[in-house]
Biopython code that builds the backbone (N, CA, C, O; Angstrom):
import numpy as np
from Bio.PDB.StructureBuilder import StructureBuilder

atoms = [
    (1, "MET", "N", (-17.473, -170.051, -123.200)),
    (1, "MET", "CA", (-18.777, -169.898, -123.802)),
    (1, "MET", "C", (-19.427, -168.577, -123.369)),
    (1, "MET", "O", (-20.193, -167.973, -124.119)),
    (2, "GLU", "N", (-19.110, -168.151, -122.166)),
    (2, "GLU", "CA", (-19.668, -166.895, -121.657)),
    (2, "GLU", "C", (-19.189, -165.707, -122.498)),
    (2, "GLU", "O", (-19.941, -164.758, -122.722)),
    (3, "PHE", "N", (-17.932, -165.764, -122.962)),
    (3, "PHE", "CA", (-17.408, -164.692, -123.814)),
    (3, "PHE", "C", (-18.205, -164.605, -125.113)),
    (3, "PHE", "O", (-18.518, -163.510, -125.580)),
    (4, "VAL", "N", (-18.531, -165.749, -125.690)),
    (4, "VAL", "CA", (-19.295, -165.770, -126.942)),
    (4, "VAL", "C", (-20.675, -165.155, -126.721)),
    (4, "VAL", "O", (-21.158, -164.390, -127.556)),
    (5, "ARG", "N", (-21.306, -165.486, -125.601)),
    (5, "ARG", "CA", (-22.618, -164.915, -125.300)),
    (5, "ARG", "C", (-22.531, -163.399, -125.142)),
    (5, "ARG", "O", (-23.380, -162.667, -125.649)),
    (6, "HIS", "N", (-21.503, -162.935, -124.439)),
    (6, "HIS", "CA", (-21.332, -161.485, -124.266)),
    (6, "HIS", "C", (-21.061, -160.804, -125.608)),
    (6, "HIS", "O", (-21.565, -159.709, -125.859)),
    (7, "LEU", "N", (-20.280, -161.436, -126.460)),
    (7, "LEU", "CA", (-20.000, -160.887, -127.792)),
    (7, "LEU", "C", (-21.285, -160.795, -128.616)),
    (7, "LEU", "O", (-21.519, -159.796, -129.297)),
    (8, "LEU", "N", (-22.111, -161.829, -128.553)),
    (8, "LEU", "CA", (-23.374, -161.811, -129.291)),
    (8, "LEU", "C", (-24.327, -160.743, -128.757)),
    (8, "LEU", "O", (-25.012, -160.076, -129.533)),
    (9, "VAL", "N", (-24.371, -160.580, -127.443)),
    (9, "VAL", "CA", (-25.213, -159.523, -126.863)),
    (9, "VAL", "C", (-24.714, -158.155, -127.319)),
    (9, "VAL", "O", (-25.511, -157.280, -127.657)),
    (10, "PHE", "N", (-23.392, -157.972, -127.327)),
    (10, "PHE", "CA", (-22.797, -156.711, -127.787)),
    (10, "PHE", "C", (-23.196, -156.427, -129.235)),
    (10, "PHE", "O", (-23.618, -155.316, -129.557)),
    (11, "LEU", "N", (-23.065, -157.424, -130.104)),
    (11, "LEU", "CA", (-23.427, -157.244, -131.513)),
    (11, "LEU", "C", (-24.935, -157.020, -131.669)),
    (11, "LEU", "O", (-25.365, -156.256, -132.533)),
    (12, "HIS", "N", (-25.728, -157.682, -130.836)),
    (12, "HIS", "CA", (-27.180, -157.502, -130.878)),
    (12, "HIS", "C", (-27.548, -156.056, -130.523)),
    (12, "HIS", "O", (-28.421, -155.457, -131.151)),
    (13, "LEU", "N", (-26.878, -155.511, -129.523)),
    (13, "LEU", "CA", (-27.120, -154.112, -129.150)),
    (13, "LEU", "C", (-26.641, -153.151, -130.234)),
    (13, "LEU", "O", (-27.251, -152.103, -130.444)),
    (14, "LEU", "N", (-25.556, -153.500, -130.922)),
    (14, "LEU", "CA", (-25.117, -152.674, -132.055)),
    (14, "LEU", "C", (-26.165, -152.674, -133.167)),
    (14, "LEU", "O", (-26.402, -151.645, -133.800)),
    (15, "GLY", "N", (-26.789, -153.821, -133.405)),
    (15, "GLY", "CA", (-27.865, -153.891, -134.392)),
    (15, "GLY", "C", (-29.032, -152.997, -134.019)),
    (15, "GLY", "O", (-29.619, -152.338, -134.877)),
    (16, "MET", "N", (-29.370, -152.974, -132.726)),
    (16, "MET", "CA", (-30.433, -152.087, -132.256)),
    (16, "MET", "C", (-30.035, -150.629, -132.468)),
    (16, "MET", "O", (-30.849, -149.815, -132.904)),
    (17, "ALA", "N", (-28.784, -150.306, -132.159)),
    (17, "ALA", "CA", (-28.303, -148.936, -132.359)),
    (17, "ALA", "C", (-28.336, -148.561, -133.837)),
    (17, "ALA", "O", (-28.635, -147.419, -134.184)),
    (18, "MET", "N", (-28.027, -149.527, -134.711)),
    (18, "MET", "CA", (-28.093, -149.262, -136.153)),
    (18, "MET", "C", (-29.522, -148.924, -136.569)),
    (18, "MET", "O", (-29.738, -148.010, -137.364)),
    (19, "LEU", "N", (-30.488, -149.652, -136.039)),
    (19, "LEU", "CA", (-31.883, -149.385, -136.391)),
    (19, "LEU", "C", (-32.332, -148.016, -135.894)),
    (19, "LEU", "O", (-33.019, -147.292, -136.615)),
    (20, "ILE", "N", (-31.954, -147.656, -134.682)),
    (20, "ILE", "CA", (-32.332, -146.346, -134.146)),
    (20, "ILE", "C", (-31.612, -145.231, -134.906)),
    (20, "ILE", "O", (-32.209, -144.193, -135.193)),
    (21, "GLY", "N", (-30.340, -145.437, -135.230)),
    (21, "GLY", "CA", (-29.596, -144.451, -136.015)),
    (21, "GLY", "C", (-30.175, -144.284, -137.408)),
    (21, "GLY", "O", (-30.256, -143.171, -137.927)),
    (22, "THR", "N", (-30.581, -145.402, -138.015)),
    (22, "THR", "CA", (-31.196, -145.335, -139.340)),
    (22, "THR", "C", (-32.533, -144.615, -139.271)),
    (22, "THR", "O", (-32.892, -143.884, -140.194)),
    (23, "LEU", "N", (-33.266, -144.812, -138.198)),
    (23, "LEU", "CA", (-34.520, -144.075, -138.013)),
    (23, "LEU", "C", (-34.249, -142.578, -137.996)),
    (23, "LEU", "O", (-34.961, -141.811, -138.644)),
    (24, "MET", "N", (-33.231, -142.159, -137.262)),
    (24, "MET", "CA", (-32.901, -140.729, -137.197)),
    (24, "MET", "C", (-32.505, -140.201, -138.580)),
    (24, "MET", "O", (-32.908, -139.104, -138.968)),
    (25, "LEU", "N", (-31.717, -140.982, -139.316)),
    (25, "LEU", "CA", (-31.327, -140.568, -140.672)),
    (25, "LEU", "C", (-32.540, -140.479, -141.594)),
    (25, "LEU", "O", (-32.650, -139.548, -142.392)),
    (26, "GLN", "N", (-33.445, -141.445, -141.484)),
    (26, "GLN", "CA", (-34.627, -141.460, -142.338)),
    (26, "GLN", "C", (-35.529, -140.269, -142.021)),
    (26, "GLN", "O", (-36.082, -139.645, -142.926)),
    (27, "LEU", "N", (-35.674, -139.958, -140.735)),
    (27, "LEU", "CA", (-36.497, -138.805, -140.354)),
    (27, "LEU", "C", (-35.858, -137.498, -140.808)),
    (27, "LEU", "O", (-36.557, -136.576, -141.226)),
    (28, "LYS", "N", (-34.525, -137.415, -140.726)),
    (28, "LYS", "CA", (-33.825, -136.203, -141.154)),
    (28, "LYS", "C", (-33.940, -136.006, -142.665)),
    (28, "LYS", "O", (-34.036, -134.874, -143.140)),
    (29, "ALA", "N", (-33.932, -137.104, -143.417)),
    (29, "ALA", "CA", (-34.027, -137.015, -144.875)),
    (29, "ALA", "C", (-35.396, -136.507, -145.314)),
    (29, "ALA", "O", (-35.531, -135.953, -146.405)),
    (30, "GLY", "N", (-36.400, -136.689, -144.484)),
    (30, "GLY", "CA", (-37.731, -136.183, -144.803)),
    (30, "GLY", "C", (-38.585, -137.195, -145.536)),
    (30, "GLY", "O", (-38.120, -138.256, -145.952)),
    (31, "LYS", "N", (-39.844, -136.835, -145.681)),
    (31, "LYS", "CA", (-40.783, -137.720, -146.356)),
    (31, "LYS", "C", (-40.452, -137.781, -147.839)),
    (31, "LYS", "O", (-40.096, -136.778, -148.457)),
    (32, "GLY", "N", (-40.578, -138.964, -148.387)),
    (32, "GLY", "CA", (-40.310, -139.142, -149.802)),
    (32, "GLY", "C", (-38.861, -139.419, -150.133)),
    (32, "GLY", "O", (-38.530, -139.604, -151.304)),
    (33, "ALA", "N", (-37.986, -139.455, -149.146)),
    (33, "ALA", "CA", (-36.578, -139.785, -149.389)),
    (33, "ALA", "C", (-36.463, -141.289, -149.621)),
    (33, "ALA", "O", (-37.309, -142.052, -149.154)),
    (34, "PRO", "N", (-35.426, -141.724, -150.336)),
    (34, "PRO", "CA", (-35.249, -143.168, -150.519)),
    (34, "PRO", "C", (-35.003, -143.864, -149.178)),
    (34, "PRO", "O", (-34.535, -143.251, -148.218)),
    (35, "VAL", "N", (-35.328, -145.147, -149.138)),
    (35, "VAL", "CA", (-35.150, -145.936, -147.920)),
    (35, "VAL", "C", (-33.667, -146.192, -147.705)),
    (35, "VAL", "O", (-32.963, -146.626, -148.617)),
    (36, "ASN", "N", (-33.203, -145.925, -146.506)),
    (36, "ASN", "CA", (-31.800, -146.132, -146.152)),
    (36, "ASN", "C", (-31.532, -147.628, -145.991)),
    (36, "ASN", "O", (-32.330, -148.345, -145.387)),
    (37, "LYS", "N", (-30.413, -148.092, -146.529)),
    (37, "LYS", "CA", (-30.073, -149.515, -146.444)),
    (37, "LYS", "C", (-29.690, -149.942, -145.031)),
    (37, "LYS", "O", (-29.558, -151.136, -144.760)),
    (38, "GLY", "N", (-29.510, -148.985, -144.133)),
    (38, "GLY", "CA", (-29.224, -149.309, -142.741)),
    (38, "GLY", "C", (-30.332, -150.129, -142.095)),
    (38, "GLY", "O", (-30.080, -150.887, -141.158)),
    (39, "TRP", "N", (-31.576, -149.977, -142.599)),
    (39, "TRP", "CA", (-32.675, -150.792, -142.076)),
    (39, "TRP", "C", (-32.377, -152.271, -142.288)),
    (39, "TRP", "O", (-32.589, -153.094, -141.397)),
    (40, "LEU", "N", (-31.883, -152.596, -143.481)),
    (40, "LEU", "CA", (-31.577, -153.999, -143.787)),
    (40, "LEU", "C", (-30.424, -154.516, -142.943)),
    (40, "LEU", "O", (-30.489, -155.622, -142.406)),
    (41, "HIS", "N", (-29.371, -153.719, -142.825)),
    (41, "HIS", "CA", (-28.190, -154.158, -142.080)),
    (41, "HIS", "C", (-28.499, -154.313, -140.592)),
    (41, "HIS", "O", (-28.096, -155.298, -139.974)),
    (42, "GLY", "N", (-29.204, -153.354, -140.024)),
    (42, "GLY", "CA", (-29.551, -153.430, -138.604)),
    (42, "GLY", "C", (-30.477, -154.605, -138.309)),
    (42, "GLY", "O", (-30.269, -155.340, -137.344)),
    (43, "ALA", "N", (-31.503, -154.779, -139.149)),
    (43, "ALA", "CA", (-32.437, -155.887, -138.941)),
    (43, "ALA", "C", (-31.738, -157.228, -139.136)),
    (43, "ALA", "O", (-31.996, -158.179, -138.399)),
    (44, "GLY", "N", (-30.857, -157.301, -140.125)),
    (44, "GLY", "CA", (-30.114, -158.543, -140.358)),
    (44, "GLY", "C", (-29.212, -158.894, -139.190)),
    (44, "GLY", "O", (-29.160, -160.048, -138.764)),
    (45, "LEU", "N", (-28.499, -157.899, -138.672)),
    (45, "LEU", "CA", (-27.615, -158.142, -137.530)),
    (45, "LEU", "C", (-28.429, -158.555, -136.303)),
    (45, "LEU", "O", (-28.034, -159.466, -135.575)),
    (46, "GLN", "N", (-29.553, -157.895, -136.074)),
    (46, "GLN", "CA", (-30.408, -158.268, -134.944)),
    (46, "GLN", "C", (-30.930, -159.695, -135.106)),
    (46, "GLN", "O", (-30.973, -160.457, -134.139)),
    (47, "LEU", "N", (-31.321, -160.052, -136.314)),
    (47, "LEU", "CA", (-31.863, -161.384, -136.565)),
    (47, "LEU", "C", (-30.811, -162.461, -136.326)),
    (47, "LEU", "O", (-31.065, -163.432, -135.614)),
    (48, "VAL", "N", (-29.639, -162.294, -136.915)),
    (48, "VAL", "CA", (-28.583, -163.308, -136.800)),
    (48, "VAL", "C", (-28.119, -163.454, -135.354)),
    (48, "VAL", "O", (-27.999, -164.571, -134.851)),
    (49, "THR", "N", (-27.861, -162.340, -134.690)),
    (49, "THR", "CA", (-27.365, -162.431, -133.317)),
    (49, "THR", "C", (-28.459, -162.900, -132.356)),
    (49, "THR", "O", (-28.172, -163.628, -131.405)),
    (50, "GLY", "N", (-29.697, -162.496, -132.590)),
    (50, "GLY", "CA", (-30.797, -162.959, -131.739)),
    (50, "GLY", "C", (-31.004, -164.458, -131.847)),
    (50, "GLY", "O", (-31.189, -165.141, -130.839)),
    (51, "LEU", "N", (-30.972, -164.974, -133.079)),
    (51, "LEU", "CA", (-31.109, -166.420, -133.257)),
    (51, "LEU", "C", (-29.916, -167.164, -132.667)),
    (51, "LEU", "O", (-30.082, -168.229, -132.074)),
    (52, "ALA", "N", (-28.717, -166.612, -132.825)),
    (52, "ALA", "CA", (-27.529, -167.247, -132.249)),
    (52, "ALA", "C", (-27.625, -167.287, -130.724)),
    (52, "ALA", "O", (-27.248, -168.283, -130.106)),
    (53, "LEU", "N", (-28.122, -166.222, -130.122)),
    (53, "LEU", "CA", (-28.299, -166.209, -128.667)),
    (53, "LEU", "C", (-29.323, -167.252, -128.226)),
    (53, "LEU", "O", (-29.144, -167.904, -127.197)),
    (54, "MET", "N", (-30.389, -167.408, -128.996)),
    (54, "MET", "CA", (-31.387, -168.422, -128.661)),
    (54, "MET", "C", (-30.809, -169.825, -128.768)),
    (54, "MET", "O", (-31.067, -170.673, -127.914)),
    (55, "LEU", "N", (-30.031, -170.071, -129.812)),
    (55, "LEU", "CA", (-29.444, -171.396, -130.001)),
    (55, "LEU", "C", (-28.362, -171.689, -128.978)),
    (55, "LEU", "O", (-28.113, -172.849, -128.647)),
    (56, "LEU", "N", (-27.725, -170.655, -128.481)),
    (56, "LEU", "CA", (-26.651, -170.810, -127.503)),
    (56, "LEU", "C", (-27.185, -170.975, -126.077)),
    (56, "LEU", "O", (-26.441, -171.371, -125.180)),
    (57, "ALA", "N", (-28.459, -170.677, -125.865)),
    (57, "ALA", "CA", (-29.038, -170.681, -124.516)),
    (57, "ALA", "C", (-28.846, -172.002, -123.767)),
    (57, "ALA", "O", (-28.479, -171.966, -122.593)),
    (58, "PRO", "N", (-29.074, -173.159, -124.381)),
    (58, "PRO", "CA", (-28.883, -174.397, -123.615)),
    (58, "PRO", "C", (-27.432, -174.625, -123.177)),
    (58, "PRO", "O", (-27.188, -175.286, -122.167)),
    (59, "LEU", "N", (-26.491, -174.096, -123.913)),
    (59, "LEU", "CA", (-25.082, -174.285, -123.566)),
    (59, "LEU", "C", (-24.622, -173.356, -122.456)),
    (59, "LEU", "O", (-23.630, -173.637, -121.783)),
    (60, "THR", "N", (-25.329, -172.256, -122.258)),
    (60, "THR", "CA", (-24.909, -171.269, -121.256)),
    (60, "THR", "C", (-25.829, -171.256, -120.038)),
    (60, "THR", "O", (-25.697, -170.393, -119.170)),
    (61, "ASN", "N", (-26.752, -172.199, -119.968)),
    (61, "ASN", "CA", (-27.717, -172.268, -118.866)),
    (61, "ASN", "C", (-28.559, -170.995, -118.750)),
    (61, "ASN", "O", (-29.052, -170.671, -117.669)),
    (62, "ALA", "N", (-28.720, -170.285, -119.850)),
    (62, "ALA", "CA", (-29.570, -169.094, -119.859)),
    (62, "ALA", "C", (-31.026, -169.541, -120.027)),
    (62, "ALA", "O", (-31.308, -170.485, -120.765)),
    (63, "ASP", "N", (-31.922, -168.878, -119.357)),
    (63, "ASP", "CA", (-33.336, -169.211, -119.421)),
    (63, "ASP", "C", (-34.075, -168.051, -120.082)),
    (63, "ASP", "O", (-34.158, -166.960, -119.518)),
    (64, "TYR", "N", (-34.613, -168.290, -121.283)),
    (64, "TYR", "CA", (-35.289, -167.241, -122.027)),
    (64, "TYR", "C", (-36.781, -167.524, -122.090)),
    (64, "TYR", "O", (-37.205, -168.680, -122.077)),
    (65, "ASP", "N", (-37.571, -166.465, -122.156)),
    (65, "ASP", "CA", (-39.011, -166.561, -122.328)),
    (65, "ASP", "C", (-39.277, -166.692, -123.830)),
    (65, "ASP", "O", (-39.096, -165.737, -124.586)),
    (66, "HIS", "N", (-39.705, -167.876, -124.250)),
    (66, "HIS", "CA", (-39.856, -168.141, -125.680)),
    (66, "HIS", "C", (-41.000, -167.351, -126.312)),
    (66, "HIS", "O", (-40.934, -167.018, -127.495)),
    (67, "MET", "N", (-42.032, -167.051, -125.556)),
    (67, "MET", "CA", (-43.124, -166.226, -126.081)),
    (67, "MET", "C", (-42.610, -164.824, -126.402)),
    (67, "MET", "O", (-42.906, -164.275, -127.462)),
    (68, "LYS", "N", (-41.852, -164.261, -125.495)),
    (68, "LYS", "CA", (-41.271, -162.929, -125.700)),
    (68, "LYS", "C", (-40.376, -162.931, -126.933)),
    (68, "LYS", "O", (-40.457, -162.029, -127.767)),
    (69, "LEU", "N", (-39.526, -163.944, -127.046)),
    (69, "LEU", "CA", (-38.608, -164.000, -128.184)),
    (69, "LEU", "C", (-39.351, -164.199, -129.496)),
    (69, "LEU", "O", (-38.946, -163.664, -130.528)),
    (70, "GLY", "N", (-40.439, -164.967, -129.462)),
    (70, "GLY", "CA", (-41.238, -165.160, -130.669)),
    (70, "GLY", "C", (-41.888, -163.866, -131.137)),
    (70, "GLY", "O", (-41.924, -163.583, -132.334)),
    (71, "ILE", "N", (-42.400, -163.082, -130.198)),
    (71, "ILE", "CA", (-43.020, -161.801, -130.553)),
    (71, "ILE", "C", (-41.966, -160.827, -131.062)),
    (71, "ILE", "O", (-42.198, -160.114, -132.038)),
    (72, "LYS", "N", (-40.804, -160.792, -130.403)),
    (72, "LYS", "CA", (-39.722, -159.918, -130.864)),
    (72, "LYS", "C", (-39.261, -160.332, -132.264)),
    (72, "LYS", "O", (-38.961, -159.475, -133.095)),
    (73, "LEU", "N", (-39.205, -161.637, -132.526)),
    (73, "LEU", "CA", (-38.822, -162.124, -133.850)),
    (73, "LEU", "C", (-39.847, -161.696, -134.891)),
    (73, "LEU", "O", (-39.478, -161.276, -135.988)),
    (74, "LEU", "N", (-41.124, -161.797, -134.560)),
    (74, "LEU", "CA", (-42.181, -161.381, -135.484)),
    (74, "LEU", "C", (-42.068, -159.896, -135.823)),
    (74, "LEU", "O", (-42.177, -159.516, -136.989)),
    (75, "VAL", "N", (-41.851, -159.057, -134.812)),
    (75, "VAL", "CA", (-41.696, -157.615, -135.044)),
    (75, "VAL", "C", (-40.482, -157.355, -135.933)),
    (75, "VAL", "O", (-40.544, -156.529, -136.844)),
    (76, "LEU", "N", (-39.385, -158.054, -135.670)),
    (76, "LEU", "CA", (-38.171, -157.867, -136.463)),
    (76, "LEU", "C", (-38.364, -158.329, -137.906)),
    (76, "LEU", "O", (-37.847, -157.704, -138.832)),
    (77, "VAL", "N", (-39.101, -159.411, -138.101)),
    (77, "VAL", "CA", (-39.378, -159.886, -139.460)),
    (77, "VAL", "C", (-40.215, -158.852, -140.216)),
    (77, "VAL", "O", (-39.981, -158.623, -141.403)),
    (78, "VAL", "N", (-41.178, -158.232, -139.554)),
    (78, "VAL", "CA", (-41.984, -157.182, -140.201)),
    (78, "VAL", "C", (-41.087, -156.014, -140.604)),
    (78, "VAL", "O", (-41.227, -155.483, -141.706)),
    (79, "ILE", "N", (-40.168, -155.608, -139.727)),
    (79, "ILE", "CA", (-39.225, -154.532, -140.059)),
    (79, "ILE", "C", (-38.402, -154.926, -141.279)),
    (79, "ILE", "O", (-38.251, -154.138, -142.213)),
    (80, "GLY", "N", (-37.873, -156.137, -141.271)),
    (80, "GLY", "CA", (-37.043, -156.603, -142.385)),
    (80, "GLY", "C", (-37.804, -156.691, -143.692)),
    (80, "GLY", "O", (-37.293, -156.285, -144.736)),
    (81, "VAL", "N", (-39.021, -157.217, -143.647)),
    (81, "VAL", "CA", (-39.821, -157.353, -144.869)),
    (81, "VAL", "C", (-40.163, -155.980, -145.441)),
    (81, "VAL", "O", (-40.055, -155.772, -146.649)),
    (82, "LEU", "N", (-40.572, -155.045, -144.591)),
    (82, "LEU", "CA", (-40.872, -153.694, -145.080)),
    (82, "LEU", "C", (-39.630, -153.043, -145.680)),
    (82, "LEU", "O", (-39.718, -152.367, -146.706)),
    (83, "ALA", "N", (-38.483, -153.240, -145.051)),
    (83, "ALA", "CA", (-37.246, -152.668, -145.581)),
    (83, "ALA", "C", (-36.907, -153.279, -146.934)),
    (83, "ALA", "O", (-36.524, -152.562, -147.858)),
    (84, "VAL", "N", (-37.042, -154.588, -147.058)),
    (84, "VAL", "CA", (-36.735, -155.257, -148.332)),
    (84, "VAL", "C", (-37.692, -154.795, -149.427)),
    (84, "VAL", "O", (-37.274, -154.578, -150.565)),
    (85, "LEU", "N", (-38.964, -154.645, -149.093)),
    (85, "LEU", "CA", (-39.952, -154.244, -150.095)),
    (85, "LEU", "C", (-39.725, -152.834, -150.621)),
    (85, "LEU", "O", (-39.978, -152.566, -151.796)),
    (86, "TYR", "N", (-39.250, -151.928, -149.768)),
    (86, "TYR", "CA", (-39.175, -150.523, -150.162)),
    (86, "TYR", "C", (-37.763, -150.012, -150.415)),
    (86, "TYR", "O", (-37.602, -148.856, -150.808)),
    (87, "VAL", "N", (-36.731, -150.832, -150.203)),
    (87, "VAL", "CA", (-35.361, -150.336, -150.376)),
    (87, "VAL", "C", (-35.043, -150.059, -151.850)),
    (87, "VAL", "O", (-34.174, -149.238, -152.144)),
    (88, "THR", "N", (-35.719, -150.714, -152.759)),
    (88, "THR", "CA", (-35.448, -150.507, -154.180)),
    (88, "THR", "C", (-36.297, -149.390, -154.791)),
    (88, "THR", "O", (-36.080, -149.002, -155.938)),
    (89, "LYS", "N", (-37.245, -148.883, -154.040)),
    (89, "LYS", "CA", (-38.107, -147.807, -154.547)),
    (89, "LYS", "C", (-37.365, -146.473, -154.514)),
    (89, "LYS", "O", (-36.448, -146.277, -153.717)),
    (90, "ASP", "N", (-37.775, -145.567, -155.387)),
    (90, "ASP", "CA", (-37.160, -144.241, -155.424)),
    (90, "ASP", "C", (-37.506, -143.408, -154.195)),
    (90, "ASP", "O", (-36.683, -142.636, -153.702)),
    (91, "LYS", "N", (-38.735, -143.573, -153.707)),
    (91, "LYS", "CA", (-39.166, -142.802, -152.543)),
    (91, "LYS", "C", (-39.870, -143.729, -151.560)),
    (91, "LYS", "O", (-40.602, -144.640, -151.947)),
    (92, "ALA", "N", (-39.629, -143.473, -150.287)),
    (92, "ALA", "CA", (-40.333, -144.227, -149.248)),
    (92, "ALA", "C", (-41.729, -143.639, -149.072)),
    (92, "ALA", "O", (-41.914, -142.435, -149.251)),
    (93, "PRO", "N", (-42.706, -144.460, -148.728)),
    (93, "PRO", "CA", (-44.031, -143.914, -148.440)),
    (93, "PRO", "C", (-43.985, -142.993, -147.219)),
    (93, "PRO", "O", (-43.057, -143.058, -146.413)),
    (94, "LYS", "N", (-44.978, -142.154, -147.098)),
    (94, "LYS", "CA", (-45.000, -141.187, -145.992)),
    (94, "LYS", "C", (-45.025, -141.871, -144.625)),
    (94, "LYS", "O", (-44.498, -141.332, -143.652)),
    (95, "TRP", "N", (-45.619, -143.026, -144.549)),
    (95, "TRP", "CA", (-45.780, -143.727, -143.281)),
    (95, "TRP", "C", (-44.559, -144.557, -142.904)),
    (95, "TRP", "O", (-44.499, -145.079, -141.791)),
    (96, "PHE", "N", (-43.592, -144.694, -143.795)),
    (96, "PHE", "CA", (-42.509, -145.666, -143.629)),
    (96, "PHE", "C", (-41.671, -145.427, -142.374)),
    (96, "PHE", "O", (-41.537, -146.326, -141.544)),
    (97, "ALA", "N", (-41.113, -144.241, -142.226)),
    (97, "ALA", "CA", (-40.203, -143.973, -141.100)),
    (97, "ALA", "C", (-40.936, -144.075, -139.768)),
    (97, "ALA", "O", (-40.405, -144.637, -138.810)),
    (98, "GLY", "N", (-42.134, -143.544, -139.700)),
    (98, "GLY", "CA", (-42.889, -143.605, -138.452)),
    (98, "GLY", "C", (-43.261, -145.026, -138.059)),
    (98, "GLY", "O", (-43.189, -145.398, -136.888)),
    (99, "THR", "N", (-43.658, -145.815, -139.053)),
    (99, "THR", "CA", (-44.042, -147.199, -138.772)),
    (99, "THR", "C", (-42.849, -148.024, -138.318)),
    (99, "THR", "O", (-42.918, -148.714, -137.301)),
    (100, "LEU", "N", (-41.752, -147.954, -139.073)),
    (100, "LEU", "CA", (-40.574, -148.727, -138.682)),
    (100, "LEU", "C", (-39.991, -148.220, -137.371)),
    (100, "LEU", "O", (-39.508, -149.010, -136.560)),
    (101, "GLY", "N", (-40.030, -146.919, -137.159)),
    (101, "GLY", "CA", (-39.567, -146.371, -135.884)),
    (101, "GLY", "C", (-40.401, -146.878, -134.721)),
    (101, "GLY", "O", (-39.865, -147.227, -133.669)),
    (102, "GLY", "N", (-41.711, -146.918, -134.911)),
    (102, "GLY", "CA", (-42.590, -147.451, -133.873)),
    (102, "GLY", "C", (-42.321, -148.919, -133.586)),
    (102, "GLY", "O", (-42.353, -149.351, -132.434)),
    (103, "LEU", "N", (-42.054, -149.686, -134.643)),
    (103, "LEU", "CA", (-41.742, -151.104, -134.456)),
    (103, "LEU", "C", (-40.413, -151.299, -133.729)),
    (103, "LEU", "O", (-40.284, -152.198, -132.898)),
    (104, "VAL", "N", (-39.429, -150.459, -134.041)),
    (104, "VAL", "CA", (-38.136, -150.542, -133.350)),
    (104, "VAL", "C", (-38.315, -150.226, -131.868)),
    (104, "VAL", "O", (-37.784, -150.931, -131.009)),
    (105, "VAL", "N", (-39.060, -149.167, -131.572)),
    (105, "VAL", "CA", (-39.300, -148.797, -130.170)),
    (105, "VAL", "C", (-40.093, -149.899, -129.461)),
    (105, "VAL", "O", (-39.831, -150.197, -128.296)),
    (106, "LEU", "N", (-41.055, -150.501, -130.153)),
    (106, "LEU", "CA", (-41.809, -151.616, -129.582)),
    (106, "LEU", "C", (-40.878, -152.772, -129.232)),
    (106, "LEU", "O", (-40.992, -153.358, -128.156)),
    (107, "ASN", "N", (-39.962, -153.101, -130.134)),
    (107, "ASN", "CA", (-39.029, -154.201, -129.894)),
    (107, "ASN", "C", (-38.119, -153.910, -128.708)),
    (107, "ASN", "O", (-37.859, -154.793, -127.891)),
    (108, "VAL", "N", (-37.640, -152.688, -128.612)),
    (108, "VAL", "CA", (-36.795, -152.308, -127.470)),
    (108, "VAL", "C", (-37.616, -152.374, -126.180)),
    (108, "VAL", "O", (-37.134, -152.859, -125.156)),
    (109, "GLY", "N", (-38.842, -151.890, -126.235)),
    (109, "GLY", "CA", (-39.707, -151.942, -125.060)),
    (109, "GLY", "C", (-39.990, -153.368, -124.610)),
    (109, "GLY", "O", (-39.992, -153.656, -123.413)),
    (110, "LEU", "N", (-40.228, -154.260, -125.565)),
    (110, "LEU", "CA", (-40.432, -155.666, -125.217)),
    (110, "LEU", "C", (-39.198, -156.249, -124.544)),
    (110, "LEU", "O", (-39.305, -156.996, -123.571)),
    (111, "ALA", "N", (-38.035, -155.905, -125.064)),
    (111, "ALA", "CA", (-36.790, -156.435, -124.493)),
    (111, "ALA", "C", (-36.570, -155.940, -123.072)),
    (111, "ALA", "O", (-36.109, -156.693, -122.215)),
    (112, "VAL", "N", (-36.893, -154.688, -122.822)),
    (112, "VAL", "CA", (-36.583, -154.085, -121.523)),
    (112, "VAL", "C", (-37.658, -154.386, -120.479)),
    (112, "VAL", "O", (-37.336, -154.763, -119.353)),
    (113, "PHE", "N", (-38.923, -154.224, -120.840)),
    (113, "PHE", "CA", (-39.979, -154.252, -119.836)),
    (113, "PHE", "C", (-40.643, -155.611, -119.637)),
    (113, "PHE", "O", (-41.280, -155.834, -118.607)),
    (114, "TRP", "N", (-40.508, -156.530, -120.604)),
    (114, "TRP", "CA", (-41.107, -157.849, -120.439)),
    (114, "TRP", "C", (-40.107, -158.738, -119.717)),
    (114, "TRP", "O", (-39.146, -159.221, -120.317)),
    (115, "THR", "N", (-40.338, -158.950, -118.429)),
    (115, "THR", "CA", (-39.394, -159.759, -117.644)),
    (115, "THR", "C", (-40.015, -161.061, -117.209)),
    (115, "THR", "O", (-39.363, -161.863, -116.541)),
]
sb = StructureBuilder()
sb.init_structure("model")
sb.init_model(0)
sb.init_chain("A")
sb.init_seg("    ")
for serial, (resi, resn, name, xyz) in enumerate(atoms, 1):
    if name == "N":
        sb.init_residue(resn, " ", resi, " ")
    sb.init_atom(name, np.array(xyz, "f"), 0.0, 1.0, " ", f" {name:<3s}", serial, name[0])
structure = sb.get_structure()
């Protein structure tokens, strides 16, 4: 069971890397560029692996702070909803990359500093 938990953590970190990489691509493309689909893939991977880690917690004797996880889930849902709303548009709004980037950094900060 420990291997499964480590695999899920690995995939969860890959999802975070996808979001940060997509942020860099979105910033490089400039304002008004179409929304990169990497936002959807990264947020989806983070969501699935994060929920799987939460569900696996009782089996691995892991103790998680549910308030922290709830706030991280809320931030991730906002990222996902914004990505879904704007991925079909021809151009992203000017605030899009900065807002989603700030939310990604907030989520990483919550994961690292909230102990």
